[in-house]
C-alpha positions in Angstrom: 39.9 54.2 107.0 41.9 54.9 110.0 45.6 54.1 110.6 47.0 53.2 114.0 50.2 55.0 115.2 52.6 53.0 117.3 54.8 54.7 119.9 58.2 53.4 120.9 58.3 51.8 124.3 59.5 54.1 127.0 62.6 53.3 129.0 61.8 52.2 132.5 62.1 55.1 135.0 64.3 52.9 137.3 66.8 52.3 134.5 67.0 55.9 133.6 67.6 56.8 137.2 70.5 54.3 137.5 72.2 55.8 134.4 71.8 59.3 135.9 73.2 58.2 139.2 76.2 56.5 137.5 77.0 59.6 135.4 76.7 61.8 138.4 79.0 59.5 140.4 81.7 59.5 137.7 81.6 63.3 137.4 81.8 63.6 141.2 84.7 61.2 141.3 86.7 63.2 138.7 86.0 66.5 140.5 87.1 65.0 143.8 90.4 63.7 142.4 91.2 67.0 140.6 90.1 69.1 143.6 92.0 67.0 146.1 95.2 67.2 144.0 94.9 70.9 143.7 94.1 71.4 147.3 97.0 69.2 148.4 99.5 71.2 146.3 98.1 74.6 147.3 97.4 74.2 151.0 100.5 72.1 151.8 98.9 70.7 155.0 102.2 69.3 156.4 104.0 72.6 156.0 106.7 71.2 153.7 110.1 73.0 153.6 113.3 72.6 151.6 116.5 71.6 153.4 119.8 71.5 151.5 122.0 68.7 153.1 124.4 68.4 150.2 128.0 67.7 151.0 130.7 70.2 150.0 132.2 69.8 146.6 135.4 67.7 146.5 138.3 68.5 144.3 139.0 65.3 142.3 141.9 66.4 140.1 143.8 69.3 138.6 145.0 69.3 135.0 147.5 71.7 133.6 146.2 73.5 130.5 148.3 73.4 127.4 146.1 75.2 125.0 145.4 78.8 124.0 141.8 80.0 123.9 142.0 82.1 120.8 138.4 83.0 120.0 134.9 82.7 121.2 131.7 82.8 119.2 128.2 83.5 120.6 125.3 81.8 119.0 121.5 81.6 119.3 119.1 79.1 117.7 115.4 78.5 117.8 114.6 74.8 118.0 111.1 73.9 116.6 110.4 70.3 117.8 107.1 68.7 116.8 105.9 65.2 117.7 102.7 63.9 116.1 100.6 60.7 116.5 100.1 58.5 113.5 96.3 58.5 113.4 95.2 61.2 115.8 94.9 65.0 115.2 97.3 67.3 117.0 94.5 68.6 119.2 94.1 65.1 120.7 97.7 63.7 120.7 100.9 65.6 119.8 103.3 68.2 121.0 105.1 71.2 119.5 107.8 73.1 121.4 109.7 76.2 120.5 113.0 76.5 122.4 115.5 79.3 122.3 119.0 78.1 122.8 121.8 80.5 123.4 125.4 79.8 124.2 129.1 80.2 123.3 131.7 78.1 121.5 135.4 78.4 122.2 138.1 77.9 119.6 141.5 76.9 120.9 144.9 75.7 119.7 146.3 72.7 121.5 150.0 73.2 122.1 150.4 69.7 123.5 150.0 68.3 120.0 153.2 70.1 118.8 156.1 67.9 117.9 159.7 68.1 119.0 160.6 69.9 115.8 157.7 72.4 116.0 160.0 75.3 116.9 163.0 76.1 114.7 165.5 78.9 115.6 168.2 80.3 113.3 171.8 80.1 114.5 172.0 83.8 115.1 168.7 83.7 117.0 167.1 86.4 114.9 164.5 84.1 113.1 162.1 81.6 114.5 159.6 79.3 112.8 156.7 77.7 114.7 154.5 74.9 113.4 151.1 74.5 115.0 148.0 72.4 114.6 144.9 74.3 113.4 142.4 75.5 116.0 139.7 73.2 117.3 136.2 73.9 118.5 135.1 73.2 122.1 131.7 71.7 122.9 129.0 74.4 123.0 128.3 75.9 126.4 124.6 76.7 126.7 123.7 79.7 128.9 120.8 78.5 131.1 119.9 82.2 131.8 119.3 82.9 128.2 117.9 79.5 127.1 114.2 79.0 127.6 111.0 77.4 126.2 109.3 80.1 124.1 106.1 78.1 123.4 104.7 74.7 124.2 101.6 73.2 122.6 100.1 69.9 123.8 97.2 67.7 122.8 94.5 66.7 125.2 96.1 63.3 126.0 99.5 64.9 126.6 98.0 67.5 129.0 96.2 64.8 131.0 99.4 62.7 131.1 101.5 65.6 132.3 99.0 66.4 134.9 98.8 62.9 136.3 102.6 62.4 136.2 103.1 65.6 138.2 106.6 66.1 136.7 107.7 68.8 134.2 108.5 67.8 130.6 112.0 66.6 130.0 114.0 69.3 128.2 117.2 67.3 127.6 116.2 66.6 124.0 115.8 70.3 123.4 119.2 71.1 124.8 120.9 68.4 122.8 119.2 69.6 119.6 120.3 73.2 120.4 123.9 72.1 121.0 123.9 70.2 117.7 122.6 73.1 115.7 125.0 75.6 117.4 127.9 73.2 116.7 127.0 73.1 113.0 126.8 76.9 112.9 130.2 77.2 114.6 131.8 74.8 112.1 130.3 76.7 109.2 131.5 80.1 110.6 135.0 81.6 110.4 135.6 81.0 114.1 138.5 78.6 113.7 140.1 80.8 111.1 139.8 83.7 113.5 141.4 81.6 116.2 144.3 80.7 113.9 144.9 84.4 113.1 144.7 85.4 116.8 147.2 82.6 117.8 149.6 83.7 115.1 149.4 87.3 116.2 150.0 86.4 119.8 153.0 84.2 119.1 154.6 86.7 116.7 154.2 89.5 119.2 155.7 87.5 122.0 158.7 86.3 120.1 159.5 89.7 118.7 159.5 91.0 122.2 162.2 88.5 123.0 164.4 89.8 120.2 163.4 87.8 117.1 163.2 90.0 114.0 161.5 87.5 111.8 158.8 85.2 113.1 157.0 82.6 110.9 154.0 80.8 112.2 152.8 77.8 110.1 149.7 75.7 110.6 149.8 72.0 109.7 147.1 69.4 109.0 143.6 70.0 107.9 141.8 73.2 109.1 
């Protein structure tokens, strides 16, 4: 008894050729787009140049300072910012950036907040009492020369999106996070207490040089 073996029907040669031509066309189109973009950016056929036509800076206002910069703290923080997609692996969609933020925070005492009775002098002008508000913290001033992206990982979709957009990634969020963390570190430090002590020493020395033998500096309000 013999059994017959059936073979699956072969795909028509013309149909296979059409699929091959279509795949080759798509690959060629992608290569042409990528190659054209790279060639345009490298060769610069129109000989582009940069011309600075900015207008001179104009002075808008001048404000008299009424505060004493009493202390400065230098801080550095590493921001680890990761963004993931809900249902895709990081290799496909997602970013992770390590950013080193470095900058300083100034602590100052605002003399304009002093009341009319902030300074009391004894009748014989040998004793003086000064009442001041506690030191405050200025907004962090990040140093662009020492702040930089240490590492930047991107998924496949993010790489394609950045390539097609032709613009660098926005780093404003990284700077804002660095400023926030540096502010928190400055608040937790003894920077304001150091500024209070420096202000007290400065005023005591200045008034003693004017002939006062006893100088009392008091700080009011919450530190």
